[in-house]
C-alpha positions as CSV (number, residue, x, y, z in Angstrom):
1,M,8.5,12.3,-2.3
2,K,10.5,14.9,-3.2
3,L,13.8,13.8,-5.4
4,I,16.8,15.9,-4.2
5,G,19.9,14.6,-6.2
6,K,20.6,11.7,-8.5
7,Y,24.1,10.1,-9.4
8,L,24.1,6.5,-11.7
9,E,26.9,5.4,-13.4
10,K,26.2,3.5,-16.7
11,D,26.4,0.2,-14.9
12,R,23.6,1.0,-12.6
13,S,25.3,1.6,-9.5
14,G,25.0,5.3,-7.7
15,Y,23.4,6.9,-5.2
16,I,19.6,8.8,-4.9
17,T,18.9,11.2,-2.5
18,M,15.1,11.8,-1.7
19,C,12.8,13.0,0.9
20,P,9.5,11.7,2.1
21,E,7.0,13.9,2.3
22,E,4.1,12.2,3.0
23,A,2.9,8.3,4.6
24,E,2.7,6.4,1.3
25,D,6.4,7.8,0.4
26,M,7.8,5.6,3.3
27,W,6.1,2.4,1.4
28,H,7.9,3.1,-1.7
29,I,11.1,3.3,0.2
30,Y,10.2,-0.3,1.7
31,N,9.7,-1.4,-1.7
32,I,13.2,0.0,-3.2
33,L,15.5,-1.2,-0.1
34,Q,17.2,-3.9,-0.3
35,V,19.7,-6.0,2.3
36,G,23.4,-5.0,1.4
37,D,22.1,-1.1,0.1
38,L,24.0,1.8,1.8
39,V,21.7,4.2,3.5
40,K,22.7,7.6,4.7
41,A,20.5,9.7,7.0
42,G,20.5,11.6,10.2
43,T,19.9,10.2,13.4
44,V,20.3,10.4,17.0
45,R,22.7,8.4,19.2
46,R,23.3,8.5,22.7
47,V,27.3,9.4,23.2
48,T,29.0,8.9,27.0
49,T,32.1,11.2,27.3
50,E,34.6,11.3,30.5
51,T,35.4,14.7,31.3
52,T,38.8,15.8,32.5
53,T,38.0,15.3,36.5
54,G,37.3,11.5,35.8
55,S,33.3,12.1,35.7
56,V,31.1,10.4,33.4
57,E,28.7,12.3,31.2
58,S,25.9,11.1,29.2
59,S,24.0,13.0,26.3
60,R,22.4,12.9,22.7
61,V,23.8,14.0,19.8
62,R,22.6,14.1,16.1
63,I,25.0,13.0,13.4
64,N,25.0,11.6,10.0
65,L,25.5,8.2,9.8
66,T,26.0,5.2,6.5
67,I,24.8,2.0,7.4
68,K,24.9,-1.1,5.4
69,V,21.3,-2.4,5.6
70,E,21.1,-5.7,7.0
71,G,17.3,-5.5,8.8
72,I,14.0,-3.4,7.3
73,D,11.2,-3.2,9.4
74,F,7.8,-1.5,8.1
75,D,4.9,-0.6,10.1
76,S,2.3,0.0,7.2
77,Q,-0.2,1.7,9.8
78,A,1.9,3.7,11.5
79,A,3.9,4.6,8.6
80,A,7.2,3.8,10.2
81,L,10.2,2.1,8.7
82,H,13.1,1.4,10.5
83,I,16.7,-0.2,9.3
84,N,19.6,-1.4,11.0
85,G,23.2,-2.7,9.9
86,P,26.9,-1.8,10.9
87,N,28.2,1.9,10.6
88,T,30.6,2.0,7.0
89,E,31.9,5.6,7.9
90,E,33.9,6.1,11.0
91,N,33.3,9.3,13.0
92,K,33.9,10.5,16.4
93,Y,31.1,9.1,18.0
94,V,30.3,5.8,16.2
95,K,33.2,3.2,15.2
96,L,33.4,1.4,12.1
97,G,31.0,-1.6,12.1
98,A,29.1,-0.7,15.1
99,Y,25.6,-1.7,14.6
100,H,23.0,1.0,14.4
101,T,19.3,1.4,13.9
102,L,17.8,4.3,11.3
103,D,14.6,5.5,11.4
104,L,13.5,7.4,8.2
105,E,10.8,10.1,9.0
106,L,8.7,12.3,7.0
107,N,10.2,15.4,5.7
108,Q,14.1,14.3,6.4
109,R,16.4,13.4,3.5
110,F,18.3,10.5,3.2
111,T,20.7,9.2,0.5
112,L,20.4,5.8,-0.7
113,A,23.1,3.8,-2.6
114,K,23.1,0.4,-4.7
115,P,25.4,-1.5,-6.3
116,E,22.6,-1.7,-9.2
117,W,19.6,0.0,-9.7
118,D,16.9,-2.5,-11.4
119,T,14.3,-1.2,-13.3
120,F,11.5,-1.8,-10.6
121,A,13.4,0.5,-8.2
122,L,14.0,3.1,-10.5
123,E,10.0,3.2,-11.5
124,K,9.4,3.2,-8.0
125,V,11.1,6.3,-7.3
126,Q,9.6,7.9,-10.3
127,E,6.6,6.5,-9.5
128,A,7.0,8.2,-5.7
129,C,7.6,11.5,-7.0
130,D,5.0,12.0,-9.7
131,V,2.3,13.3,-7.4
132,A,-0.7,13.1,-10.2
133,R,-0.4,9.2,-9.7
134,R,-1.7,9.4,-6.5
135,A,-5.6,8.2,-5.2
136,D,-7.5,9.7,-3.0
137,V,-10.5,7.7,-2.0
138,A,-12.1,6.9,1.7
139,A,-14.2,4.3,2.2
140,I,-16.5,3.5,5.7
141,V,-17.6,-0.4,5.3
142,L,-20.1,-0.7,7.9
143,Q,-22.8,-2.7,9.2
144,E,-24.5,-2.5,12.6
145,G,-22.3,-2.6,15.6
146,L,-19.1,-2.6,13.3
147,A,-17.2,-0.3,11.3
148,N,-13.8,0.1,9.4
149,L,-12.6,3.6,8.2
150,C,-10.5,3.2,5.2
151,L,-8.0,5.4,3.1
152,L,-7.6,3.9,-0.4
153,T,-4.2,5.0,-1.3
154,E,-2.8,3.9,-5.0
155,H,-0.5,1.3,-3.0
156,M,-2.6,0.7,0.1
157,T,-5.5,-0.1,2.0
158,L,-5.1,1.5,4.9
159,V,-7.6,1.2,8.1
160,R,-7.7,4.3,10.4
161,Q,-10.2,3.2,12.9
162,R,-12.0,-0.2,13.7
163,I,-15.2,1.1,15.4
164,E,-17.2,-2.1,17.4
165,V,-19.9,-0.9,19.8
166,P,-22.3,-3.6,21.1
167,V,-26.3,-3.1,19.5
168,P,-28.9,-4.9,21.8
169,R,-31.1,-6.9,19.9
170,K,-34.8,-5.4,19.4
171,R,-37.3,-7.2,22.1
172,K,-40.7,-7.3,21.3
173,G,-42.4,-4.5,22.2
174,S,-39.9,-2.4,23.3
175,T,-36.9,-1.0,20.6
176,T,-35.5,1.8,22.8
177,N,-32.0,0.0,24.0
178,Y,-31.4,-0.9,20.2
179,E,-32.1,2.3,19.5
180,K,-29.7,4.0,21.9
181,G,-27.4,1.2,21.1
182,L,-27.3,2.1,17.3
183,A,-27.0,5.9,18.0
184,R,-24.1,5.6,20.2
185,F,-22.6,3.6,17.1
186,Y,-23.2,5.8,14.5
187,D,-22.1,8.7,16.8
188,Q,-18.5,7.2,17.0
189,V,-18.4,6.2,13.2
190,Y,-19.0,10.2,12.4
191,R,-16.5,11.4,15.0
192,A,-14.0,9.3,13.3
193,L,-15.3,10.4,9.9
194,L,-14.4,14.2,10.8
195,L,-11.1,13.0,12.4
196,H,-9.8,11.0,9.8
197,I,-10.8,12.2,6.4
198,D,-9.7,15.4,4.4
199,F,-12.3,16.2,2.2
200,G,-9.8,19.1,0.3
201,L,-8.0,15.9,-0.6
202,I,-10.0,12.7,-1.6
203,K,-12.3,12.8,-4.7
204,A,-15.1,10.5,-3.0
205,L,-16.3,8.7,0.4
206,I,-17.9,5.4,0.1
207,I,-20.2,4.4,2.4
208,A,-21.1,0.8,2.1
209,S,-23.0,-1.6,4.0
210,P,-25.2,-4.5,3.9
211,G,-29.4,-3.6,4.2
212,F,-30.4,-0.1,5.0
213,V,-27.3,0.5,7.6
214,K,-25.9,2.9,5.1
215,D,-28.8,5.3,4.7
216,Q,-29.6,5.4,8.1
217,F,-26.0,6.2,8.6
218,M,-26.2,8.7,6.2
219,A,-29.0,10.3,7.5
220,Y,-27.7,9.9,11.2
221,M,-24.7,12.0,9.7
222,M,-26.8,15.0,7.6
223,D,-28.7,15.5,10.6
224,Q,-26.0,15.7,13.4
225,A,-24.1,18.0,10.7
226,T,-27.0,20.0,10.8
227,K,-26.9,20.5,14.5
228,T,-23.3,21.2,14.7
229,N,-23.0,23.2,11.8
230,E,-20.5,21.2,10.1
231,K,-20.2,22.8,6.8
232,V,-17.7,20.6,5.5
233,L,-20.1,17.9,4.9
234,F,-22.7,19.7,3.0
235,E,-20.1,21.3,0.9
236,N,-19.1,17.9,-0.2
237,R,-21.9,15.6,-0.4
238,D,-21.7,15.1,-3.9
239,K,-18.5,13.3,-2.9
240,F,-20.7,10.9,-1.0
241,L,-21.2,7.5,-2.7
242,L,-23.6,4.7,-0.9
243,I,-23.3,1.3,-2.2
244,H,-24.3,-1.7,-0.8
245,C,-21.7,-4.9,0.5
246,S,-22.0,-8.1,2.0
247,S,-20.7,-6.7,5.3
248,G,-18.5,-4.6,7.8
249,H,-15.6,-6.2,7.3
250,K,-12.4,-4.8,5.2
251,H,-12.4,-7.4,2.8
252,A,-15.7,-6.2,2.0
253,L,-13.8,-3.5,-0.1
254,Q,-13.5,-5.8,-2.6
255,E,-16.9,-6.0,-3.7
256,V,-17.3,-2.1,-3.0
257,M,-14.7,-1.6,-5.8
258,Q,-16.4,-3.8,-8.3
259,D,-19.5,-1.9,-8.1
260,P,-19.9,-0.1,-11.5
261,T,-20.8,3.0,-9.6
262,V,-17.6,3.3,-8.1
263,R,-16.1,2.0,-11.2
264,S,-17.5,5.0,-12.9
265,R,-16.3,7.9,-10.2
266,L,-12.9,6.4,-10.2
267,A,-12.2,5.5,-13.7
268,D,-8.9,7.1,-13.5
269,T,-7.7,5.8,-10.3
270,K,-4.5,3.1,-10.5
271,A,-6.6,1.0,-7.9
272,T,-9.9,0.8,-9.8
273,R,-7.7,-0.4,-13.0
274,E,-6.2,-3.1,-10.7
275,I,-9.5,-4.5,-9.2
276,R,-10.8,-4.6,-13.4
277,T,-7.8,-6.4,-14.8
278,L,-7.8,-9.0,-11.5
279,E,-11.8,-9.2,-12.5
280,D,-11.1,-9.9,-15.9
281,F,-8.6,-12.5,-15.5
282,Y,-11.4,-14.5,-13.0
283,K,-13.6,-14.1,-15.8
284,M,-11.3,-15.5,-18.1
285,L,-9.9,-18.3,-16.0
286,N,-13.9,-19.3,-15.8
287,D,-14.8,-18.9,-19.4
288,D,-11.8,-19.4,-21.6
289,A,-9.1,-21.3,-19.1
290,D,-6.4,-21.8,-21.9
291,R,-5.8,-18.0,-21.7
292,A,-5.5,-17.5,-18.3
293,Y,-2.6,-18.9,-16.1
294,Y,-1.0,-18.1,-12.5
295,G,2.1,-19.4,-11.6
296,Y,5.6,-18.2,-12.3
297,E,6.3,-21.5,-14.3
298,Y,3.0,-21.3,-16.5
299,V,3.3,-17.5,-17.1
300,A,7.1,-17.6,-18.2
301,R,6.4,-20.4,-20.6
302,A,3.6,-18.3,-22.0
303,N,5.6,-15.3,-22.4
304,E,8.7,-17.3,-24.1
305,Q,5.8,-17.8,-26.7
306,G,5.0,-14.1,-26.7
307,A,1.6,-14.9,-25.3
308,V,1.2,-12.8,-22.6
309,D,-1.2,-9.7,-22.8
310,R,-1.5,-8.6,-19.4
311,L,1.0,-9.7,-16.5
312,L,-0.6,-9.2,-13.3
313,I,2.3,-9.4,-10.4
314,T,2.5,-8.3,-7.0
315,D,5.5,-5.7,-5.6
316,E,6.2,-8.4,-2.8
317,L,8.1,-10.4,-5.1
318,F,10.4,-7.7,-5.8
319,R,11.3,-7.5,-2.2
320,S,12.8,-11.1,-2.3
321,S,16.0,-11.0,-0.2
322,D,17.4,-13.5,-2.5
323,I,19.0,-11.3,-5.5
324,K,18.2,-14.2,-7.9
325,T,14.6,-14.2,-7.2
326,R,14.3,-10.9,-7.5
327,K,15.8,-10.7,-11.0
328,K,13.9,-13.6,-12.3
329,Y,10.7,-11.3,-11.5
330,I,12.0,-8.4,-13.2
331,E,13.6,-9.9,-16.0
332,L,10.2,-11.2,-16.7
333,V,8.3,-7.7,-16.2
334,E,10.9,-6.4,-18.8
335,Q,10.3,-9.4,-21.1
336,V,6.7,-9.0,-21.3
337,R,7.0,-5.2,-21.9
338,A,9.4,-6.0,-24.5
339,N,7.1,-8.4,-26.4
340,G,4.5,-6.0,-26.2
341,G,2.4,-6.6,-23.2
342,K,1.0,-4.7,-20.7
343,V,2.5,-5.1,-16.6
344,L,0.2,-4.0,-13.4
345,I,2.4,-4.2,-10.4
346,F,-0.2,-4.8,-7.7
347,S,0.3,-3.5,-4.1
348,S,0.4,-6.2,-1.4
349,L,-1.3,-4.1,1.0
350,H,-3.9,-3.1,-1.4
351,V,-7.6,-5.5,-1.4
352,S,-6.6,-6.3,-4.9
353,G,-2.6,-7.1,-4.3
354,E,-3.7,-9.5,-1.2
355,Q,-6.2,-11.6,-3.4
356,L,-3.4,-11.9,-6.1
357,G,-1.0,-12.7,-3.8
358,Q,-3.3,-16.1,-2.6
359,L,-2.5,-16.6,-6.6
360,T,1.5,-17.2,-5.9
361,G,1.5,-13.1,-6.5
362,V,1.6,-13.5,-10.6
363,A,-0.8,-14.1,-13.1
364,A,-1.1,-13.4,-16.8
365,V,-4.1,-13.0,-19.8
366,L,-2.7,-14.3,-22.8
367,K,-3.4,-12.9,-26.3
368,F,-4.5,-16.4,-27.6
369,P,-5.0,-19.8,-26.2
370,L,-1.9,-22.0,-25.2
371,P,-3.8,-25.5,-24.0
372,E,-0.6,-27.1,-24.2
373,L,0.8,-25.1,-20.9
374,D,-1.6,-27.3,-19.2
375,V,1.4,-30.1,-19.5
376,V,3.7,-29.1,-16.3
377,S,7.1,-29.1,-16.9
378,D,9.5,-29.9,-13.8
379,G,9.9,-26.7,-12.0
380,E,8.3,-24.1,-9.7
381,P,4.3,-24.4,-9.7
């Protein structure tokens, strides 16, 4: 994301002009946007005009519109962001109050104005504009006949292609059909890999499977690369990691990211830190339950006693259309930091964020045990 301009008042009202440069920037914008915000961007509108002769002409004109956000639609796989609402600045083509949908596009600047830029929104802008924070990992999880090719960014697990090919079972005395089916499957995975993975950007390509499927695919891939003189695969062979997992489904990535070999290679990425922290939380929940709690009520009460060492929270909680709810979680984050605790904000579109979301979306590892928290007070669980 490119930061074009920024103007904030002392009361935190103001506007920021940005330009999204890659698909993940749309994810950041989605997290920042709230109902009631004002967005100004270029758009195309069909305009009907009547000529002096009485004939009617229809044409599409490009104009700048400012709308008050009422609806937000984000397609994570297509990285498409659509927002709609009434026009707040009248012009010759669109009346004041007329509804319009703005499609925010890559490499097109837009201005976002808020009555109050809270801590979470400002951090997201800073994070989006910091190139050094972006992760760059690709993964293929596969089993015979099924593969998911994924890109693991800092905030999302994007399934770029799901491949399913029927592989006949081995028959006694003949394995010809089985071998042909397996070769068709490996060929489709190989082609998908070349299509979706930019070896100039990624730090590692993880190939994970149960049994020897990963090894067989690796052998097939290098054999095909030799036949077709695909030099990029040989030049980047040191980026390949072969890891065991239980299946070829997307959720197997959770196991993959916990593998010590993967952790060692990707130790500096945010995704790996999140996986490790979530694993630490589960271990603490099992070994020392009085130092691990989840749910807003428990975590907030622990924080009142300055006991939170690490706060785990999903970004989904900050997208609440209810301003009171959003502020509640932002205040929790700010208070934990003020008390010396660390805060990890998990992406709800990342495998770790999905798992945390199943635990209410907020959890904490404490500095010291608080067994009295098990006596639940009236309130939100």
